[in-house]
mmJSON file of the N, C-alpha and C atoms, coordinates in Angstrom:
{"data_MODEL":{"atom_site":{
"group_PDB":["ATOM","ATOM","ATOM","ATOM","ATOM","ATOM","ATOM","ATOM","ATOM","ATOM","ATOM","ATOM","ATOM","ATOM","ATOM","ATOM","ATOM","ATOM","ATOM","ATOM","ATOM","ATOM","ATOM","ATOM","ATOM","ATOM","ATOM","ATOM","ATOM","ATOM","ATOM","ATOM","ATOM","ATOM","ATOM","ATOM","ATOM","ATOM","ATOM","ATOM","ATOM","ATOM","ATOM","ATOM","ATOM","ATOM","ATOM","ATOM","ATOM","ATOM","ATOM","ATOM","ATOM","ATOM","ATOM","ATOM","ATOM","ATOM","ATOM","ATOM","ATOM","ATOM","ATOM","ATOM","ATOM","ATOM","ATOM","ATOM","ATOM","ATOM","ATOM","ATOM","ATOM","ATOM","ATOM","ATOM","ATOM","ATOM","ATOM","ATOM","ATOM","ATOM","ATOM","ATOM","ATOM","ATOM","ATOM","ATOM","ATOM","ATOM","ATOM","ATOM","ATOM","ATOM","ATOM","ATOM","ATOM","ATOM","ATOM","ATOM","ATOM","ATOM","ATOM","ATOM","ATOM","ATOM","ATOM","ATOM","ATOM","ATOM","ATOM","ATOM","ATOM","ATOM","ATOM","ATOM","ATOM","ATOM","ATOM","ATOM","ATOM","ATOM","ATOM","ATOM","ATOM","ATOM","ATOM","ATOM","ATOM","ATOM","ATOM","ATOM","ATOM","ATOM","ATOM","ATOM","ATOM","ATOM","ATOM","ATOM","ATOM","ATOM","ATOM","ATOM","ATOM","ATOM","ATOM","ATOM","ATOM","ATOM","ATOM","ATOM","ATOM","ATOM","ATOM","ATOM","ATOM","ATOM","ATOM","ATOM","ATOM","ATOM"],
"id":[1,2,3,4,5,6,7,8,9,10,11,12,13,14,15,16,17,18,19,20,21,22,23,24,25,26,27,28,29,30,31,32,33,34,35,36,37,38,39,40,41,42,43,44,45,46,47,48,49,50,51,52,53,54,55,56,57,58,59,60,61,62,63,64,65,66,67,68,69,70,71,72,73,74,75,76,77,78,79,80,81,82,83,84,85,86,87,88,89,90,91,92,93,94,95,96,97,98,99,100,101,102,103,104,105,106,107,108,109,110,111,112,113,114,115,116,117,118,119,120,121,122,123,124,125,126,127,128,129,130,131,132,133,134,135,136,137,138,139,140,141,142,143,144,145,146,147,148,149,150,151,152,153,154,155,156,157,158,159,160,161,162],
"type_symbol":["N","C","C","N","C","C","N","C","C","N","C","C","N","C","C","N","C","C","N","C","C","N","C","C","N","C","C","N","C","C","N","C","C","N","C","C","N","C","C","N","C","C","N","C","C","N","C","C","N","C","C","N","C","C","N","C","C","N","C","C","N","C","C","N","C","C","N","C","C","N","C","C","N","C","C","N","C","C","N","C","C","N","C","C","N","C","C","N","C","C","N","C","C","N","C","C","N","C","C","N","C","C","N","C","C","N","C","C","N","C","C","N","C","C","N","C","C","N","C","C","N","C","C","N","C","C","N","C","C","N","C","C","N","C","C","N","C","C","N","C","C","N","C","C","N","C","C","N","C","C","N","C","C","N","C","C","N","C","C","N","C","C"],
"label_atom_id":["N","CA","C","N","CA","C","N","CA","C","N","CA","C","N","CA","C","N","CA","C","N","CA","C","N","CA","C","N","CA","C","N","CA","C","N","CA","C","N","CA","C","N","CA","C","N","CA","C","N","CA","C","N","CA","C","N","CA","C","N","CA","C","N","CA","C","N","CA","C","N","CA","C","N","CA","C","N","CA","C","N","CA","C","N","CA","C","N","CA","C","N","CA","C","N","CA","C","N","CA","C","N","CA","C","N","CA","C","N","CA","C","N","CA","C","N","CA","C","N","CA","C","N","CA","C","N","CA","C","N","CA","C","N","CA","C","N","CA","C","N","CA","C","N","CA","C","N","CA","C","N","CA","C","N","CA","C","N","CA","C","N","CA","C","N","CA","C","N","CA","C","N","CA","C","N","CA","C","N","CA","C","N","CA","C","N","CA","C"],
"label_alt_id":[null,null,null,null,null,null,null,null,null,null,null,null,null,null,null,null,null,null,null,null,null,null,null,null,null,null,null,null,null,null,null,null,null,null,null,null,null,null,null,null,null,null,null,null,null,null,null,null,null,null,null,null,null,null,null,null,null,null,null,null,null,null,null,null,null,null,null,null,null,null,null,null,null,null,null,null,null,null,null,null,null,null,null,null,null,null,null,null,null,null,null,null,null,null,null,null,null,null,null,null,null,null,null,null,null,null,null,null,null,null,null,null,null,null,null,null,null,null,null,null,null,null,null,null,null,null,null,null,null,null,null,null,null,null,null,null,null,null,null,null,null,null,null,null,null,null,null,null,null,null,null,null,null,null,null,null,null,null,null,null,null,null],
"label_comp_id":["MET","MET","MET","ALA","ALA","ALA","GLU","GLU","GLU","ILE","ILE","ILE","ILE","ILE","ILE","PHE","PHE","PHE","LYS","LYS","LYS","ASP","ASP","ASP","ASN","ASN","ASN","SER","SER","SER","ILE","ILE","ILE","GLN","GLN","GLN","THR","THR","THR","GLY","GLY","GLY","HIS","HIS","HIS","ARG","ARG","ARG","ILE","ILE","ILE","LYS","LYS","LYS","ILE","ILE","ILE","PRO","PRO","PRO","LYS","LYS","LYS","ALA","ALA","ALA","ILE","ILE","ILE","ILE","ILE","ILE","ASP","ASP","ASP","THR","THR","THR","LEU","LEU","LEU","ASP","ASP","ASP","LEU","LEU","LEU","LYS","LYS","LYS","VAL","VAL","VAL","LYS","LYS","LYS","GLN","GLN","GLN","GLY","GLY","GLY","ILE","ILE","ILE","THR","THR","THR","ILE","ILE","ILE","ARG","ARG","ARG","PHE","PHE","PHE","ASP","ASP","ASP","VAL","VAL","VAL","ASP","ASP","ASP","LYS","LYS","LYS","LYS","LYS","LYS","ASN","ASN","ASN","MET","MET","MET","LEU","LEU","LEU","VAL","VAL","VAL","GLU","GLU","GLU","VAL","VAL","VAL","ASP","ASP","ASP","ASP","ASP","ASP","GLU","GLU","GLU","GLU","GLU","GLU"],
"label_asym_id":["A","A","A","A","A","A","A","A","A","A","A","A","A","A","A","A","A","A","A","A","A","A","A","A","A","A","A","A","A","A","A","A","A","A","A","A","A","A","A","A","A","A","A","A","A","A","A","A","A","A","A","A","A","A","A","A","A","A","A","A","A","A","A","A","A","A","A","A","A","A","A","A","A","A","A","A","A","A","A","A","A","A","A","A","A","A","A","A","A","A","A","A","A","A","A","A","A","A","A","A","A","A","A","A","A","A","A","A","A","A","A","A","A","A","A","A","A","A","A","A","A","A","A","A","A","A","A","A","A","A","A","A","A","A","A","A","A","A","A","A","A","A","A","A","A","A","A","A","A","A","A","A","A","A","A","A","A","A","A","A","A","A"],
"label_entity_id":["1","1","1","1","1","1","1","1","1","1","1","1","1","1","1","1","1","1","1","1","1","1","1","1","1","1","1","1","1","1","1","1","1","1","1","1","1","1","1","1","1","1","1","1","1","1","1","1","1","1","1","1","1","1","1","1","1","1","1","1","1","1","1","1","1","1","1","1","1","1","1","1","1","1","1","1","1","1","1","1","1","1","1","1","1","1","1","1","1","1","1","1","1","1","1","1","1","1","1","1","1","1","1","1","1","1","1","1","1","1","1","1","1","1","1","1","1","1","1","1","1","1","1","1","1","1","1","1","1","1","1","1","1","1","1","1","1","1","1","1","1","1","1","1","1","1","1","1","1","1","1","1","1","1","1","1","1","1","1","1","1","1"],
"label_seq_id":[1,1,1,2,2,2,3,3,3,4,4,4,5,5,5,6,6,6,7,7,7,8,8,8,9,9,9,10,10,10,11,11,11,12,12,12,13,13,13,14,14,14,15,15,15,16,16,16,17,17,17,18,18,18,19,19,19,20,20,20,21,21,21,22,22,22,23,23,23,24,24,24,25,25,25,26,26,26,27,27,27,28,28,28,29,29,29,30,30,30,31,31,31,32,32,32,33,33,33,34,34,34,35,35,35,36,36,36,37,37,37,38,38,38,39,39,39,40,40,40,41,41,41,42,42,42,43,43,43,44,44,44,45,45,45,46,46,46,47,47,47,48,48,48,49,49,49,50,50,50,51,51,51,52,52,52,53,53,53,54,54,54],
"pdbx_PDB_ins_code":[null,null,null,null,null,null,null,null,null,null,null,null,null,null,null,null,null,null,null,null,null,null,null,null,null,null,null,null,null,null,null,null,null,null,null,null,null,null,null,null,null,null,null,null,null,null,null,null,null,null,null,null,null,null,null,null,null,null,null,null,null,null,null,null,null,null,null,null,null,null,null,null,null,null,null,null,null,null,null,null,null,null,null,null,null,null,null,null,null,null,null,null,null,null,null,null,null,null,null,null,null,null,null,null,null,null,null,null,null,null,null,null,null,null,null,null,null,null,null,null,null,null,null,null,null,null,null,null,null,null,null,null,null,null,null,null,null,null,null,null,null,null,null,null,null,null,null,null,null,null,null,null,null,null,null,null,null,null,null,null,null,null],
"Cartn_x":[97.711,97.806,97.08,96.232,95.546,96.492,96.444,97.314,96.437,96.671,95.933,96.941,96.671,97.583,96.901,97.575,97.068,97.91,97.263,97.965,97.445,98.195,97.805,97.642,98.465,98.467,99.7,99.719,100.878,101.536,102.794,103.579,103.224,103.003,102.774,103.879,104.427,105.507,105.05,105.755,105.438,105.702,105.27,105.527,104.406,103.299,102.188,102.297,101.697,101.603,100.15,99.877,98.5,98.304,97.323,97.03,95.733,95.716,94.49,93.304,92.112,90.903,90.639,90.957,90.726,91.519,92.744,93.553,92.968,92.556,91.959,90.714,89.873,88.655,88.972,89.934,90.29,90.842,91.69,92.288,91.392,90.268,89.33,90.038,90.838,91.58,90.667,90.927,90.165,91.069,90.458,91.202,92.124,93.358,94.404,94.813,94.403,94.842,96.31,97.078,98.504,98.789,99.666,100.124,101.634,102.248,103.67,103.805,104.587,104.819,106.278,106.495,107.849,108.091,109.233,109.575,110.898,110.888,112.097,112.661,113.75,114.34,114.806,115.409,115.929,114.807,113.749,112.635,111.58,111.687,110.723,109.31,109.189,107.904,107.583,106.298,105.849,104.842,105.003,104.136,103.492,102.162,101.425,100.961,101.393,101.011,100.181,99.088,98.231,98.778,99.032,99.539,98.455,98.865,97.928,97.285,95.999,95.263,95.137,95.915,95.865,95.739],
"Cartn_y":[155.117,154.985,153.718,153.844,152.679,151.959,150.668,149.869,148.987,149.05,148.22,147.298,146.013,145.03,144.349,144.338,143.666,142.415,141.265,140.002,139.33,138.354,137.554,138.384,139.412,140.211,139.858,140.269,139.986,141.299,141.216,142.368,142.703,143.989,144.454,145.444,145.341,146.24,147.152,148.225,149.185,150.583,151.571,152.957,153.575,152.897,153.409,152.903,153.661,153.221,152.899,151.666,151.251,151.148,151.878,151.91,151.147,150.23,149.463,150.386,149.987,150.78,151.062,150.136,150.354,151.557,151.753,152.909,154.183,154.137,155.304,155.739,154.778,155.094,155.625,155.011,155.432,156.851,157.185,158.523,159.514,159.051,159.867,160.596,159.832,160.396,160.58,161.637,161.945,161.778,161.678,161.538,162.748,162.491,163.497,164.294,163.827,164.494,164.135,165.106,164.885,164.062,163.1,162.318,162.166,161.899,161.587,160.221,159.35,158.018,157.947,157.686,157.563,156.1,155.582,154.19,154.149,153.579,153.422,152.031,151.98,150.71,149.897,150.559,149.841,149.219,149.972,149.485,148.739,148.831,148.219,148.721,150.032,150.687,151.621,151.756,152.695,153.639,154.935,155.951,156.74,156.833,157.603,158.883,160.032,161.334,162.064,162.692,163.474,164.887,165.391,166.755,167.75,168.866,169.916,170.499,170.748,171.344,172.832,173.63,175.085,175.776],
"Cartn_z":[114.497,113.046,112.619,111.617,111.06,110.121,110.159,109.292,108.425,107.127,106.187,105.523,105.574,105.01,103.831,102.686,101.5,101.296,101.304,101.109,99.844,99.378,98.218,96.952,96.791,95.571,94.761,93.506,92.672,92.265,91.914,91.491,90.047,89.782,88.417,88.088,86.903,86.522,85.392,85.218,84.171,84.681,83.927,84.278,85.095,85.228,86.018,87.446,88.333,89.718,89.972,90.308,90.566,92.074,92.558,93.988,94.21,95.172,95.428,95.744,95.285,95.477,96.948,97.828,99.258,99.773,99.273,99.679,99.088,97.824,97.18,97.944,98.32,99.065,100.454,101.152,102.506,102.524,101.542,101.473,100.735,100.205,99.447,98.299,97.535,96.41,95.209,94.453,93.245,92.018,90.857,89.606,89.432,89.068,88.827,90.068,91.256,92.489,92.724,93.173,93.378,94.622,94.473,95.619,95.528,96.667,96.729,97.366,96.747,97.294,97.711,98.989,99.52,99.878,99.422,99.701,100.438,101.626,102.434,102.159,101.423,101.007,102.212,103.186,104.351,105.188,105.414,106.239,105.419,104.09,103.179,103.469,103.666,103.9,102.752,102.446,101.443,102.099,101.869,102.452,101.317,101.334,100.335,101.006,100.464,101.006,99.96,100.422,99.537,99.479,98.258,98.094,98.478,99.074,99.451,98.213,98.313,97.195,97.446,96.76,96.931,95.609],
"occupancy":[1.0,1.0,1.0,1.0,1.0,1.0,1.0,1.0,1.0,1.0,1.0,1.0,1.0,1.0,1.0,1.0,1.0,1.0,1.0,1.0,1.0,1.0,1.0,1.0,1.0,1.0,1.0,1.0,1.0,1.0,1.0,1.0,1.0,1.0,1.0,1.0,1.0,1.0,1.0,1.0,1.0,1.0,1.0,1.0,1.0,1.0,1.0,1.0,1.0,1.0,1.0,1.0,1.0,1.0,1.0,1.0,1.0,1.0,1.0,1.0,1.0,1.0,1.0,1.0,1.0,1.0,1.0,1.0,1.0,1.0,1.0,1.0,1.0,1.0,1.0,1.0,1.0,1.0,1.0,1.0,1.0,1.0,1.0,1.0,1.0,1.0,1.0,1.0,1.0,1.0,1.0,1.0,1.0,1.0,1.0,1.0,1.0,1.0,1.0,1.0,1.0,1.0,1.0,1.0,1.0,1.0,1.0,1.0,1.0,1.0,1.0,1.0,1.0,1.0,1.0,1.0,1.0,1.0,1.0,1.0,1.0,1.0,1.0,1.0,1.0,1.0,1.0,1.0,1.0,1.0,1.0,1.0,1.0,1.0,1.0,1.0,1.0,1.0,1.0,1.0,1.0,1.0,1.0,1.0,1.0,1.0,1.0,1.0,1.0,1.0,1.0,1.0,1.0,1.0,1.0,1.0,1.0,1.0,1.0,1.0,1.0,1.0],
"B_iso_or_equiv":[0.0,0.0,0.0,0.0,0.0,0.0,0.0,0.0,0.0,0.0,0.0,0.0,0.0,0.0,0.0,0.0,0.0,0.0,0.0,0.0,0.0,0.0,0.0,0.0,0.0,0.0,0.0,0.0,0.0,0.0,0.0,0.0,0.0,0.0,0.0,0.0,0.0,0.0,0.0,0.0,0.0,0.0,0.0,0.0,0.0,0.0,0.0,0.0,0.0,0.0,0.0,0.0,0.0,0.0,0.0,0.0,0.0,0.0,0.0,0.0,0.0,0.0,0.0,0.0,0.0,0.0,0.0,0.0,0.0,0.0,0.0,0.0,0.0,0.0,0.0,0.0,0.0,0.0,0.0,0.0,0.0,0.0,0.0,0.0,0.0,0.0,0.0,0.0,0.0,0.0,0.0,0.0,0.0,0.0,0.0,0.0,0.0,0.0,0.0,0.0,0.0,0.0,0.0,0.0,0.0,0.0,0.0,0.0,0.0,0.0,0.0,0.0,0.0,0.0,0.0,0.0,0.0,0.0,0.0,0.0,0.0,0.0,0.0,0.0,0.0,0.0,0.0,0.0,0.0,0.0,0.0,0.0,0.0,0.0,0.0,0.0,0.0,0.0,0.0,0.0,0.0,0.0,0.0,0.0,0.0,0.0,0.0,0.0,0.0,0.0,0.0,0.0,0.0,0.0,0.0,0.0,0.0,0.0,0.0,0.0,0.0,0.0],
"pdbx_formal_charge":[null,null,null,null,null,null,null,null,null,null,null,null,null,null,null,null,null,null,null,null,null,null,null,null,null,null,null,null,null,null,null,null,null,null,null,null,null,null,null,null,null,null,null,null,null,null,null,null,null,null,null,null,null,null,null,null,null,null,null,null,null,null,null,null,null,null,null,null,null,null,null,null,null,null,null,null,null,null,null,null,null,null,null,null,null,null,null,null,null,null,null,null,null,null,null,null,null,null,null,null,null,null,null,null,null,null,null,null,null,null,null,null,null,null,null,null,null,null,null,null,null,null,null,null,null,null,null,null,null,null,null,null,null,null,null,null,null,null,null,null,null,null,null,null,null,null,null,null,null,null,null,null,null,null,null,null,null,null,null,null,null,null],
"auth_seq_id":[1,1,1,2,2,2,3,3,3,4,4,4,5,5,5,6,6,6,7,7,7,8,8,8,9,9,9,10,10,10,11,11,11,12,12,12,13,13,13,14,14,14,15,15,15,16,16,16,17,17,17,18,18,18,19,19,19,20,20,20,21,21,21,22,22,22,23,23,23,24,24,24,25,25,25,26,26,26,27,27,27,28,28,28,29,29,29,30,30,30,31,31,31,32,32,32,33,33,33,34,34,34,35,35,35,36,36,36,37,37,37,38,38,38,39,39,39,40,40,40,41,41,41,42,42,42,43,43,43,44,44,44,45,45,45,46,46,46,47,47,47,48,48,48,49,49,49,50,50,50,51,51,51,52,52,52,53,53,53,54,54,54],
"auth_comp_id":["MET","MET","MET","ALA","ALA","ALA","GLU","GLU","GLU","ILE","ILE","ILE","ILE","ILE","ILE","PHE","PHE","PHE","LYS","LYS","LYS","ASP","ASP","ASP","ASN","ASN","ASN","SER","SER","SER","ILE","ILE","ILE","GLN","GLN","GLN","THR","THR","THR","GLY","GLY","GLY","HIS","HIS","HIS","ARG","ARG","ARG","ILE","ILE","ILE","LYS","LYS","LYS","ILE","ILE","ILE","PRO","PRO","PRO","LYS","LYS","LYS","ALA","ALA","ALA","ILE","ILE","ILE","ILE","ILE","ILE","ASP","ASP","ASP","THR","THR","THR","LEU","LEU","LEU","ASP","ASP","ASP","LEU","LEU","LEU","LYS","LYS","LYS","VAL","VAL","VAL","LYS","LYS","LYS","GLN","GLN","GLN","GLY","GLY","GLY","ILE","ILE","ILE","THR","THR","THR","ILE","ILE","ILE","ARG","ARG","ARG","PHE","PHE","PHE","ASP","ASP","ASP","VAL","VAL","VAL","ASP","ASP","ASP","LYS","LYS","LYS","LYS","LYS","LYS","ASN","ASN","ASN","MET","MET","MET","LEU","LEU","LEU","VAL","VAL","VAL","GLU","GLU","GLU","VAL","VAL","VAL","ASP","ASP","ASP","ASP","ASP","ASP","GLU","GLU","GLU","GLU","GLU","GLU"],
"auth_asym_id":["A","A","A","A","A","A","A","A","A","A","A","A","A","A","A","A","A","A","A","A","A","A","A","A","A","A","A","A","A","A","A","A","A","A","A","A","A","A","A","A","A","A","A","A","A","A","A","A","A","A","A","A","A","A","A","A","A","A","A","A","A","A","A","A","A","A","A","A","A","A","A","A","A","A","A","A","A","A","A","A","A","A","A","A","A","A","A","A","A","A","A","A","A","A","A","A","A","A","A","A","A","A","A","A","A","A","A","A","A","A","A","A","A","A","A","A","A","A","A","A","A","A","A","A","A","A","A","A","A","A","A","A","A","A","A","A","A","A","A","A","A","A","A","A","A","A","A","A","A","A","A","A","A","A","A","A","A","A","A","A","A","A"],
"auth_atom_id":["N","CA","C","N","CA","C","N","CA","C","N","CA","C","N","CA","C","N","CA","C","N","CA","C","N","CA","C","N","CA","C","N","CA","C","N","CA","C","N","CA","C","N","CA","C","N","CA","C","N","CA","C","N","CA","C","N","CA","C","N","CA","C","N","CA","C","N","CA","C","N","CA","C","N","CA","C","N","CA","C","N","CA","C","N","CA","C","N","CA","C","N","CA","C","N","CA","C","N","CA","C","N","CA","C","N","CA","C","N","CA","C","N","CA","C","N","CA","C","N","CA","C","N","CA","C","N","CA","C","N","CA","C","N","CA","C","N","CA","C","N","CA","C","N","CA","C","N","CA","C","N","CA","C","N","CA","C","N","CA","C","N","CA","C","N","CA","C","N","CA","C","N","CA","C","N","CA","C","N","CA","C","N","CA","C","N","CA","C"],
"pdbx_PDB_model_num":[1,1,1,1,1,1,1,1,1,1,1,1,1,1,1,1,1,1,1,1,1,1,1,1,1,1,1,1,1,1,1,1,1,1,1,1,1,1,1,1,1,1,1,1,1,1,1,1,1,1,1,1,1,1,1,1,1,1,1,1,1,1,1,1,1,1,1,1,1,1,1,1,1,1,1,1,1,1,1,1,1,1,1,1,1,1,1,1,1,1,1,1,1,1,1,1,1,1,1,1,1,1,1,1,1,1,1,1,1,1,1,1,1,1,1,1,1,1,1,1,1,1,1,1,1,1,1,1,1,1,1,1,1,1,1,1,1,1,1,1,1,1,1,1,1,1,1,1,1,1,1,1,1,1,1,1,1,1,1,1,1,1]
}}}
């Protein structure tokens, strides 16, 4: 598994979810493509899953 670490960033709040461009490029995400973000509170991990395009 590849691990990408983003350091020296700041927290942004609001109703939008902003994903760093490096993640968008790595996952080859397109505008309005469906994604699921899972956050494990206990492990403090976030997982971004790309929804199947059917």
